[in-house]
DRENDODREN-100327 format. One record per residue (C-alpha): x, y, z. Coordinates in nm, 3 decimals, padded with zeros to 5 digits. Layout:
<sites>
SITE         u         v         w
SITE         X         Y         Z
...
</sites>
This chain:
<sites>
SITE         u         v         w
SITE    10.485   -03.127    01.123
SITE    10.609   -03.369    00.862
SITE    10.388   -03.424    00.563
SITE    10.504   -03.784    00.524
SITE    10.401   -03.955    00.847
SITE    10.190   -04.265    00.827
SITE    09.879   -04.282    01.044
SITE    09.630   -04.552    01.137
SITE    09.410   -04.457    00.841
SITE    09.688   -04.444    00.582
SITE    09.608   -04.675    00.292
SITE    09.233   -04.689    00.365
SITE    08.959   -04.599    00.118
SITE    08.683   -04.392    00.280
SITE    08.333   -04.390    00.142
SITE    08.449   -04.601   -00.151
SITE    08.604   -04.286   -00.295
SITE    08.870   -04.112   -00.083
SITE    09.219   -04.261   -00.070
SITE    09.395   -04.179    00.258
SITE    09.766   -04.100    00.228
SITE    09.992   -03.965    00.504
SITE    09.934   -03.732    00.798
SITE    09.995   -03.361    00.731
SITE    09.867   -03.223    01.062
SITE    09.770   -03.327    01.412
SITE    09.529   -03.163    01.652
SITE    09.391   -03.236    01.993
SITE    09.082   -03.403    01.850
SITE    09.170   -03.511    01.500
SITE    09.445   -03.598    01.255
SITE    09.452   -03.444    00.909
SITE    09.565   -03.663    00.621
SITE    09.645   -03.574    00.265
SITE    09.413   -03.774    00.044
SITE    09.294   -03.825   -00.308
SITE    08.941   -03.810   -00.444
SITE    08.952   -04.105   -00.683
SITE    08.630   -04.002   -00.853
SITE    08.729   -03.643   -00.934
SITE    09.107   -03.706   -00.943
SITE    09.195   -03.421   -00.707
SITE    09.394   -03.388   -00.385
SITE    09.192   -03.339   -00.068
SITE    09.252   -03.303    00.305
SITE    09.078   -03.565    00.518
SITE    09.018   -03.486    00.884
SITE    08.961   -03.800    01.093
SITE    08.851   -03.798    01.456
SITE    09.106   -03.963    01.684
SITE    09.024   -04.320    01.781
SITE    09.029   -04.228    02.150
SITE    08.738   -03.990    02.087
SITE    08.539   -04.184    01.828
SITE    08.298   -04.314    02.094
SITE    08.268   -03.977    02.271
SITE    07.926   -03.831    02.187
SITE    08.040   -03.473    02.256
SITE    08.346   -03.507    02.034
SITE    08.140   -03.656    01.752
SITE    07.889   -03.372    01.784
SITE    08.165   -03.112    01.768
SITE    08.301   -03.286    01.459
SITE    07.955   -03.286    01.300
SITE    07.914   -02.919    01.391
SITE    08.235   -02.827    01.210
SITE    08.121   -02.995    00.889
SITE    07.779   -02.830    00.911
SITE    07.926   -02.488    00.992
SITE    08.173   -02.475    00.705
SITE    07.926   -02.623    00.458
SITE    07.719   -02.304    00.501
SITE    08.009   -02.091    00.379
SITE    08.152   -02.076    00.030
SITE    08.428   -01.817    00.015
SITE    08.797   -01.809   -00.090
SITE    08.905   -01.721    00.267
SITE    08.736   -02.026    00.424
SITE    08.867   -02.379    00.370
SITE    08.587   -02.560    00.189
SITE    08.424   -02.882    00.304
SITE    08.349   -03.125    00.020
SITE    08.204   -03.422    00.204
SITE    08.163   -03.589    00.543
SITE    08.078   -03.936    00.663
SITE    08.150   -04.225    00.896
SITE    08.382   -04.514    00.818
SITE    08.374   -04.857    00.979
SITE    08.657   -04.930    01.223
SITE    08.875   -05.239    01.194
SITE    09.108   -05.423    01.430
SITE    09.480   -05.480    01.376
SITE    09.419   -05.759    01.125
SITE    09.152   -05.571    00.929
SITE    08.838   -05.728    01.074
SITE    08.536   -05.497    01.127
SITE    08.475   -05.400    01.491
SITE    08.118   -05.276    01.447
SITE    08.203   -04.915    01.543
SITE    08.256   -04.615    01.315
SITE    08.476   -04.305    01.304
SITE    08.360   -03.975    01.149
SITE    08.567   -03.794    00.888
SITE    08.547   -03.466    00.696
SITE    08.680   -03.423    00.341
SITE    08.809   -03.071    00.285
SITE    08.994   -02.859    00.035
SITE    09.369   -02.933    00.035
SITE    09.555   -02.603    00.073
SITE    09.920   -02.557   -00.021
SITE    10.085   -02.299    00.200
SITE    10.220   -02.225    00.547
SITE    10.051   -02.185    00.881
SITE    10.049   -01.830    01.013
SITE    10.179   -01.970    01.342
SITE    10.494   -02.095    01.168
SITE    10.544   -01.758    01.002
SITE    10.504   -01.569    01.330
SITE    10.775   -01.784    01.489
SITE    11.021   -01.625    01.246
SITE    10.979   -01.288    01.415
SITE    10.792   -00.961    01.373
SITE    10.586   -00.936    01.055
SITE    10.603   -00.619    00.848
SITE    10.305   -00.391    00.914
SITE    10.180   -00.394    00.555
SITE    10.187   -00.774    00.537
SITE    10.027   -00.808    00.881
SITE    09.741   -00.579    00.782
SITE    09.691   -00.775    00.461
SITE    09.669   -01.101    00.656
SITE    09.430   -00.943    00.905
SITE    09.211   -00.822    00.618
SITE    09.187   -01.178    00.483
SITE    09.093   -01.309    00.828
SITE    08.832   -01.036    00.866
SITE    08.689   -01.130    00.528
SITE    08.646   -01.487    00.651
SITE    08.483   -01.366    00.973
SITE    08.244   -01.149    00.772
SITE    08.134   -01.460    00.584
SITE    08.100   -01.679    00.894
SITE    07.920   -01.414    01.099
SITE    07.678   -01.346    00.814
SITE    07.614   -01.723    00.807
SITE    07.533   -01.704    01.178
SITE    07.853   -01.881    01.289
SITE    08.098   -01.770    01.561
SITE    08.438   -01.934    01.512
SITE    08.544   -01.921    01.883
SITE    08.902   -02.037    01.817
SITE    09.074   -01.778    01.599
SITE    09.451   -01.826    01.635
SITE    09.759   -01.845    01.408
SITE    09.745   -02.225    01.399
SITE    09.403   -02.200    01.233
SITE    09.511   -01.959    00.958
SITE    09.689   -02.072    00.642
SITE    09.878   -01.841    00.407
SITE    09.860   -01.999    00.063
SITE    10.148   -02.004   -00.183
SITE    09.986   -01.723   -00.383
SITE    09.945   -01.501   -00.076
SITE    09.582   -01.580    00.001
SITE    09.445   -01.624    00.351
SITE    09.244   -01.931    00.456
SITE    09.073   -01.964    00.795
SITE    09.038   -02.325    00.911
SITE    08.904   -02.543    01.192
SITE    08.549   -02.445    01.279
SITE    08.547   -02.740    01.521
SITE    08.416   -02.542    01.817
SITE    08.216   -02.296    01.610
SITE    07.866   -02.233    01.730
SITE    07.557   -02.085    01.578
SITE    07.487   -01.731    01.695
SITE    07.121   -01.824    01.736
SITE    07.222   -02.105    01.973
SITE    07.424   -01.860    02.180
SITE    07.131   -01.622    02.209
SITE    06.891   -01.903    02.292
SITE    07.110   -02.016    02.579
SITE    07.066   -01.680    02.744
SITE    07.249   -01.670    03.072
SITE    07.376   -02.024    03.057
SITE    07.751   -02.051    03.077
SITE    07.944   -02.282    02.852
SITE    08.268   -02.465    02.910
SITE    08.578   -02.265    02.825
SITE    08.682   -02.374    02.477
SITE    08.955   -02.245    02.255
SITE    09.321   -02.161    02.322
SITE    09.395   -01.955    02.634
SITE    09.643   -01.725    02.460
SITE    09.372   -01.604    02.219
SITE    09.071   -01.628    02.449
SITE    08.842   -01.328    02.493
SITE    08.774   -01.207    02.849
SITE    08.412   -01.318    02.828
SITE    08.515   -01.668    02.719
SITE    08.771   -01.680    02.999
SITE    08.488   -01.601    03.242
SITE    08.291   -01.895    03.101
SITE    08.041   -01.679    02.914
SITE    07.918   -01.746    02.562
SITE    08.126   -01.622    02.271
SITE    07.985   -01.372    02.022
SITE    08.107   -01.219    01.698
SITE    08.303   -00.965    01.905
SITE    08.484   -01.252    02.078
SITE    08.623   -01.350    01.737
SITE    08.730   -00.988    01.684
SITE    08.914   -00.990    02.018
SITE    09.102   -01.305    01.915
SITE    09.189   -01.142    01.583
SITE    09.325   -00.846    01.780
SITE    09.550   -01.083    01.975
SITE    09.678   -01.236    01.650
SITE    09.740   -00.894    01.493
SITE    09.921   -00.778    01.809
SITE    10.140   -01.090    01.796
SITE    10.223   -01.040    01.427
SITE    10.333   -00.680    01.489
SITE    10.502   -00.721    01.829
SITE    10.659   -01.062    01.779
SITE    10.486   -01.188    02.094
SITE    10.126   -01.217    02.217
SITE    09.990   -00.950    02.453
SITE    09.958   -01.198    02.741
SITE    10.184   -01.488    02.838
SITE    10.198   -01.705    03.148
SITE    10.310   -02.031    03.301
SITE    09.969   -02.192    03.259
SITE    09.648   -02.146    03.059
SITE    09.472   -02.032    03.376
SITE    09.732   -01.759    03.434
SITE    09.693   -01.636    03.077
SITE    09.313   -01.640    03.100
SITE    09.335   -01.436    03.422
SITE    09.540   -01.171    03.239
SITE    09.283   -01.151    02.960
SITE    09.022   -01.069    03.224
SITE    09.219   -00.827    03.442
SITE    09.533   -00.691    03.276
SITE    09.589   -00.435    03.003
SITE    09.828   -00.529    02.723
SITE    10.155   -00.340    02.693
SITE    10.121   -00.059    02.438
SITE    10.190   -00.201    02.095
SITE    10.390    00.109    02.004
SITE    10.638    00.034    02.281
SITE    10.675   -00.327    02.172
SITE    10.744   -00.219    01.814
SITE    10.797    00.157    01.764
SITE    10.774    00.121    01.385
SITE    10.401    00.042    01.406
SITE    10.191    00.342    01.306
SITE    09.975    00.499    01.573
SITE    09.659    00.436    01.371
SITE    09.727    00.063    01.346
SITE    09.809    00.044    01.718
SITE    09.483    00.220    01.803
SITE    09.283   -00.034    01.601
SITE    09.459   -00.325    01.771
SITE    09.394   -00.187    02.119
SITE    09.030   -00.124    02.039
SITE    09.001   -00.488    01.933
SITE    09.151   -00.583    02.271
SITE    08.901   -00.392    02.483
SITE    08.784   -00.596    02.784
SITE    08.419   -00.511    02.731
SITE    08.271   -00.641    02.404
SITE    08.061   -00.325    02.369
SITE    08.378   -00.115    02.352
SITE    08.522   -00.312    02.059
SITE    08.433   -00.277    01.694
SITE    08.080   -00.393    01.626
SITE    08.161   -00.616    01.329
SITE    08.436   -00.748    01.105
SITE    08.313   -00.510    00.836
SITE    08.370   -00.212    01.066
SITE    08.726   -00.326    01.136
SITE    08.798   -00.364    00.765
SITE    08.673   -00.010    00.703
SITE    08.902    00.119    00.979
SITE    09.200   -00.061    00.824
SITE    09.123    00.078    00.479
SITE    09.113    00.429    00.626
SITE    09.469    00.401    00.759
SITE    09.746    00.595    00.585
SITE    09.989    00.375    00.401
SITE    10.300    00.272    00.597
SITE    10.601    00.476    00.487
SITE    10.406    00.788    00.390
SITE    10.469    01.119    00.560
SITE    10.127    01.102    00.723
SITE    10.203    00.763    00.871
SITE    10.547    00.873    00.991
SITE    10.395    01.168    01.174
SITE    10.168    00.935    01.369
SITE    10.426    00.673    01.474
SITE    10.477    00.586    01.838
SITE    10.800    00.699    01.998
SITE    10.937    00.572    02.332
SITE    10.948    00.819    02.617
SITE    11.279    00.992    02.688
SITE    11.323    00.794    03.008
SITE    11.272    00.462    02.834
SITE    11.569    00.239    02.767
SITE    11.681    00.171    02.414
SITE    11.443   -00.072    02.243
SITE    11.572   -00.431    02.236
SITE    11.736   -00.565    01.924
SITE    11.472   -00.704    01.692
SITE    11.517   -01.081    01.684
SITE    11.446   -01.112    01.313
SITE    11.504   -00.876    01.027
SITE    11.178   -00.726    00.910
SITE    11.138   -00.759    00.534
SITE    10.988   -00.442    00.393
SITE    10.679   -00.514    00.188
SITE    10.621   -00.282   -00.103
SITE    10.298   -00.084   -00.095
SITE    10.143    00.027   -00.418
SITE    10.046    00.392   -00.407
SITE    09.673    00.463   -00.407
SITE    09.739    00.695   -00.700
SITE    09.889    00.409   -00.903
SITE    09.731    00.293   -01.115
SITE    09.525    00.607   -01.153
SITE    09.151    00.556   -01.148
SITE    08.987    00.761   -01.423
SITE    08.667    00.920   -01.297
SITE    08.644    01.180   -01.577
SITE    08.281    01.249   -01.667
SITE    08.144    01.361   -02.003
SITE    08.103    01.733   -02.039
SITE    07.795    01.865   -01.871
SITE    07.733    01.555   -01.661
SITE    07.708    01.614   -01.289
SITE    07.856    01.387   -01.024
SITE    07.573    01.199   -00.856
SITE    07.575    01.092   -00.494
SITE    07.614    00.727   -00.603
SITE    07.964    00.812   -00.730
SITE    08.095    00.834   -00.375
SITE    08.055    00.464   -00.287
SITE    08.185    00.372   -00.631
SITE    08.500    00.572   -00.563
SITE    08.532    00.407   -00.223
SITE    08.495    00.063   -00.379
SITE    08.758    00.141   -00.641
SITE    09.003    00.270   -00.382
SITE    08.930   -00.027   -00.159
SITE    09.006   -00.265   -00.446
SITE    09.341   -00.096   -00.510
SITE    09.430   -00.116   -00.140
SITE    09.325   -00.482   -00.119
SITE    09.547   -00.564   -00.418
SITE    09.833   -00.374   -00.253
SITE    09.789   -00.578    00.064
SITE    09.793   -00.904   -00.133
SITE    10.111   -00.798   -00.313
SITE    10.266   -00.710    00.022
SITE    10.190   -01.054    00.166
SITE    10.324   -01.243   -00.135
SITE    10.644   -01.036   -00.155
SITE    10.709   -01.060    00.219
SITE    10.637   -01.430    00.259
SITE    10.778   -01.584   -00.056
SITE    11.032   -01.347   -00.214
SITE    11.243   -01.175    00.047
SITE    11.539   -01.309    00.238
SITE    11.491   -01.554    00.525
SITE    11.522   -01.471    00.890
SITE    11.845   -01.301    00.993
SITE    11.946   -01.092    01.292
SITE    12.052   -00.734    01.305
SITE    12.365   -00.777    01.514
SITE    12.689   -00.958    01.435
SITE    12.729   -01.056    01.801
SITE    12.432   -01.294    01.791
SITE    12.515   -01.667    01.780
SITE    12.531   -01.840    01.444
SITE    12.342   -02.162    01.375
SITE    12.603   -02.434    01.310
SITE    12.584   -02.710    01.052
SITE    12.419   -02.998    01.240
SITE    12.317   -03.217    00.947
SITE    12.389   -03.583    01.013
SITE    12.446   -03.524    01.385
SITE    12.248   -03.714    01.647
SITE    11.952   -03.543    01.812
SITE    12.130   -03.541    02.149
SITE    12.439   -03.369    02.007
SITE    12.232   -03.116    01.812
SITE    12.014   -03.019    02.109
SITE    12.318   -02.986    02.335
SITE    12.500   -02.771    02.080
SITE    12.208   -02.533    02.033
SITE    12.154   -02.497    02.407
SITE    12.524   -02.422    02.456
SITE    12.483   -02.126    02.219
SITE    12.206   -01.982    02.434
SITE    11.938   -02.075    02.183
SITE    11.617   -02.275    02.233
SITE    11.597   -02.605    02.042
SITE    11.265   -02.738    01.915
SITE    11.280   -03.094    01.782
SITE    11.048   -03.193    01.496
SITE    11.043   -03.546    01.355
SITE    11.024   -03.589    00.980
SITE    11.027   -03.898    00.763
SITE    11.345   -03.925    00.560
SITE    11.483   -04.187    00.329
SITE    11.821   -04.007    00.319
SITE    11.906   -03.980    00.689
SITE    11.894   -04.266    00.937
SITE    11.645   -04.248    01.223
SITE    11.758   -04.006    01.497
SITE    11.992   -03.798    01.278
SITE    11.943   -03.429    01.201
SITE    11.808   -03.350    00.853
SITE    11.823   -02.969    00.870
SITE    11.759   -02.670    01.097
SITE    11.544   -02.360    01.068
SITE    11.695   -02.102    01.063
SITE    11.955   -02.271    00.847
SITE    12.331   -02.307    00.879
SITE    12.519   -01.977    00.907
SITE    12.218   -01.766    01.005
SITE    12.266   -01.547    01.313
SITE    11.978   -01.532    01.560
SITE    11.925   -01.348    01.885
SITE    11.994   -01.526    02.216
SITE    11.695   -01.731    02.328
SITE    11.553   -01.753    01.977
SITE    11.396   -02.085    01.885
SITE    11.581   -02.311    01.641
SITE    11.383   -02.591    01.485
SITE    11.577   -02.915    01.455
SITE    11.429   -03.156    01.201
SITE    11.523   -03.511    01.301
SITE    11.476   -03.817    01.082
SITE    11.199   -04.051    01.193
SITE    11.327   -04.309    00.948
SITE    11.178   -04.409    00.618
SITE    10.801   -04.432    00.634
SITE    10.638   -04.733    00.473
SITE    10.376   -04.709    00.201
SITE    10.113   -04.965    00.108
SITE    10.129   -05.050   -00.263
SITE    09.780   -05.000   -00.410
SITE    09.613   -05.228   -00.665
SITE    09.723   -05.101   -01.008
SITE    09.593   -05.390   -01.219
SITE    09.383   -05.287   -01.524
SITE    09.516   -04.930   -01.512
SITE    09.709   -04.794   -01.806
SITE    10.085   -04.802   -01.771
SITE    10.096   -04.419   -01.772
SITE    09.838   -04.385   -01.495
SITE    10.003   -04.655   -01.285
SITE    10.348   -04.498   -01.316
SITE    10.209   -04.159   -01.216
SITE    10.041   -04.313   -00.911
SITE    10.360   -04.490   -00.803
SITE    10.559   -04.168   -00.842
SITE    10.299   -03.974   -00.641
SITE    10.337   -04.222   -00.355
SITE    10.714   -04.167   -00.351
SITE    10.805   -04.516   -00.467
SITE    11.069   -04.602   -00.725
SITE    11.006   -04.753   -01.067
SITE    11.203   -05.000   -01.278
SITE    11.153   -05.053   -01.651
SITE    10.816   -05.207   -01.733
SITE    10.807   -05.579   -01.809
SITE    10.579   -05.693   -02.087
SITE    10.385   -06.018   -02.094
SITE    10.133   -06.195   -02.313
SITE    09.761   -06.158   -02.260
SITE    09.473   -06.301   -02.464
SITE    09.234   -06.016   -02.388
SITE    09.390   -05.730   -02.183
SITE    09.464   -05.434   -02.414
SITE    09.820   -05.340   -02.494
SITE    09.971   -05.097   -02.237
SITE    09.745   -05.213   -01.952
SITE    09.892   -05.335   -01.622
SITE    09.859   -05.711   -01.572
SITE    10.038   -05.732   -01.237
SITE    10.293   -05.558   -01.012
SITE    10.610   -05.689   -00.853
SITE    10.567   -05.695   -00.558
SITE    10.193   -05.748   -00.554
SITE    09.933   -05.501   -00.422
SITE    09.902   -05.458   -00.045
SITE    10.272   -05.502    00.035
SITE    10.425   -05.236    00.266
SITE    10.726   -05.066    00.105
SITE    10.986   -04.807    00.197
SITE    11.009   -04.482   -00.003
SITE    11.202   -04.530   -00.328
SITE    11.165   -04.909   -00.313
SITE    11.155   -05.030   -00.678
SITE    10.825   -05.136   -00.831
SITE    10.801   -05.333   -01.154
SITE    10.488   -05.304   -01.367
SITE    10.399   -05.609   -01.575
SITE    10.221   -05.465   -01.880
SITE    10.028   -05.634   -02.159
SITE    10.203   -05.630   -02.496
SITE    09.877   -05.705   -02.678
SITE    10.018   -06.032   -02.814
SITE    09.981   -06.406   -02.761
SITE    10.235   -06.685   -02.806
SITE    10.108   -06.931   -03.067
SITE    10.243   -07.286   -03.022
SITE    10.340   -07.535   -03.293
SITE    10.053   -07.789   -03.308
SITE    10.163   -07.973   -03.621
SITE    10.181   -08.348   -03.576
SITE    09.917   -08.373   -03.303
SITE    09.550   -08.447   -03.355
SITE    09.288   -08.181   -03.410
SITE    09.128   -08.275   -03.079
SITE    09.455   -08.208   -02.898
SITE    09.535   -07.885   -03.086
SITE    09.199   -07.712   -03.048
SITE    09.209   -07.647   -02.667
SITE    09.571   -07.530   -02.692
SITE    09.467   -07.257   -02.936
SITE    09.118   -07.157   -02.820
SITE    09.167   -07.206   -02.445
SITE    09.175   -06.924   -02.185
SITE    09.548   -06.856   -02.224
SITE    09.538   -06.775   -02.598
SITE    09.172   -06.743   -02.708
SITE    09.231   -06.764   -03.086
SITE    08.952   -06.834   -03.333
SITE    09.021   -07.180   -03.482
SITE    08.913   -07.272   -03.836
SITE    08.946   -07.634   -03.959
SITE    09.032   -07.734   -04.315
SITE    09.026   -08.111   -04.384
SITE    09.282   -08.273   -04.614
SITE    09.139   -08.593   -04.770
SITE    09.476   -08.698   -04.908
SITE    09.614   -08.818   -04.575
SITE    09.496   -09.027   -04.285
SITE    09.495   -09.000   -03.903
SITE    09.331   -08.659   -03.817
SITE    09.672   -08.511   -03.740
SITE    09.741   -08.143   -03.807
SITE    09.950   -08.107   -04.119
SITE    09.971   -07.726   -04.134
SITE    09.874   -07.407   -03.946
SITE    09.814   -07.063   -04.097
SITE    09.996   -06.878   -03.815
SITE    10.359   -06.963   -03.768
SITE    10.467   -07.051   -03.413
SITE    10.554   -06.734   -03.220
SITE    10.403   -06.393   -03.134
SITE    10.077   -06.280   -03.292
SITE    09.812   -06.015   -03.207
SITE    09.535   -06.096   -02.962
SITE    09.213   -06.251   -03.098
SITE    09.376   -06.362   -03.423
SITE    09.225   -06.634   -03.641
SITE    09.418   -06.953   -03.717
SITE    09.335   -07.222   -03.975
SITE    09.444   -07.581   -03.913
SITE    09.480   -07.821   -04.204
SITE    09.434   -08.177   -04.081
SITE    09.420   -08.526   -04.231
SITE    09.067   -08.646   -04.307
SITE    09.120   -08.921   -04.568
SITE    08.922   -09.251   -04.581
SITE    09.109   -09.576   -04.513
SITE    08.928   -09.864   -04.697
SITE    09.107   -10.120   -04.479
SITE    08.958   -09.960   -04.170
SITE    08.604   -09.850   -04.259
SITE    08.529   -09.746   -03.902
SITE    08.720   -09.440   -03.801
SITE    08.618   -09.341   -03.447
SITE    08.544   -08.977   -03.364
SITE    08.810   -08.805   -03.159
SITE    08.760   -08.897   -02.798
SITE    08.570   -09.226   -02.857
SITE    08.712   -09.545   -02.710
</sites>
C-alpha cells in the first residue's frame, strides 16, 4: 500500500486539531491516513470510517467499540488511541451536508506489517517466537482488560523499526462480559476465515482461547511459510477449521523444534478446553523451550519418515537469528556468607531468566528483519527477477508470468515515473525466486496532488519545514515590506493557500523584512504628507516641527531620508508656518 495516496479526507482539519495527510492503509470498513496533531506537533494515524458506511448504525457502533476497547489498554504492544470524534461531512464543493463521519486518532507506528514479512517466506524460529511473544503480551493486556480481539491475523500486527510488536485493529473486539451475558446466542461470523477459530466458524461467540487459536494459525504460518488451512473460498477454509487437522508443522518445516511444534498444535486444538488456558500460560511454555541451535533442541527436531519424499526447496532463504545464551550475561545470585536461599528466590530467578530470554527474542527479531540479506532462493535453477523499471504494467505482468512467477500489482504515487510504468519490484532485480513465488510489481499511479496549507503568520523556518514535510519544492524566499508583521514571518505564499499542487512543485514564501519604504514628502503640504506616513501601509509616528521663516504649510524637510527604515520608526516633518501680512487669513488645511 502506498503511503502517498490522496483520499477524500486529505487536506481536512478534524476536530480543529488534526491535519489529515495521505492514506497509508485501507481496510474493509475504514481508511487510515497519516496525520498531524497541530496542538502537540506530533505525527498520528487517523482512522476514518468509509463514506459508504458512515450512515450504517452497526458500522458506527463497531467503530465506537474499537475506540473504547483500545482506550482501556495502555501497553507498548497495543497501538494507542489518543482521541476519537465525529466530523461533519461536506459535498464536492465543500458545503456541509448535515451528516457526520466518525474517526479515531491513534499512535502512528513506523514499521512493517507482519503479513508483508510473511510473504517473503519462512521466518526463522527464533524470530517467529519473539514475534509471538509480543503478540501474546498484547493479548494478556487485552484479556485482562476484558477484551477479546476476535481478529488476530498478520495484517493486524506491526513490527516496528526497532523490533517491537504492535497489535492493531480492535474493530470487532468484544467485551468478555458481553460474550458471557449473551449465553447461548450465536453471533455473526466476523474476522478473517483463514485465522478463524472453529467455534467462530460455527457461529459461536469468541473467547480468549479463540484469540489463542488465531495466534496459533499465525505462528504456524510464520514457521511453515503457509497457513494450516487454505481453500477456494472463505466457507471452504472455515469448514477445514471445524473438521480437518492441520498437517504436522514438523513435516512442513523439519527445522522447527519438536517443542515449538507441540505448542503450535496445542494452540490449534479444535476444542477450546484442550488449548492453553491463557496467553500467560502460552508465554510460560515458550520460555520453557530450549534455545534453537542447542544440542537439546537438535535432539527434539522433527525428521521426515523414511518413506517421505525429499522436502521441497525452501522458497526463501531463512536468515539465522542470533540467540543470546541464557548464561550470557551471567546473572550473579551469590549470597552473603551464612545467608540461606529463601523460597522467594525461585520466582526472582525465573523473572531474571525470562528477562534475558525476552531480550534475546527482541535481538533476534531486529537482526532478522532489518539487518540480514533480503529474500533469495536456495537453487540456481530458479528464475531470476528481471529489471522491469520503466516498463508498462502489461509488459511487466506478462514477463513475470512467462517466468512461472505470480505477479502482484501495487499502485504507488510517483513523481519520477509516469502513470502506468513500473517503479520497482520486490524481490528486486537479479534475485532468484522459486517457481510460483509472488513478485510485487509497484506501478506508478502518477504524481499525487497536495493542497497547500495556509502558512501566513508562521515563521519562515516553520513554514519551510511544513512545505518540505508535504513533499513540495521550495524556491528562495522573497522579502517584502510590512508595517507591523515581525521580520522573518510569512506574509503570503505563491501560489496562495488552498491550491492543489503536484509533488516537488515550487513554492515561494513571501517573508517580512521588518522594514517599511519611506517616501519623499518634501514639497507637499503637511495635510497631504501625514496620511502617506501614518497610514496602514507604513504606520510611522509623525512629529511636526513648524518653520516660521517660510510660508505655505509645505514640508521643507524630513528626518528620515527616503528609502528603507525599520518598522514603527518616528519621523519629524519640518513645514512652513510663517505669517503673511498681506494675507491675514490663512485657512486651515482642508478648509474651502
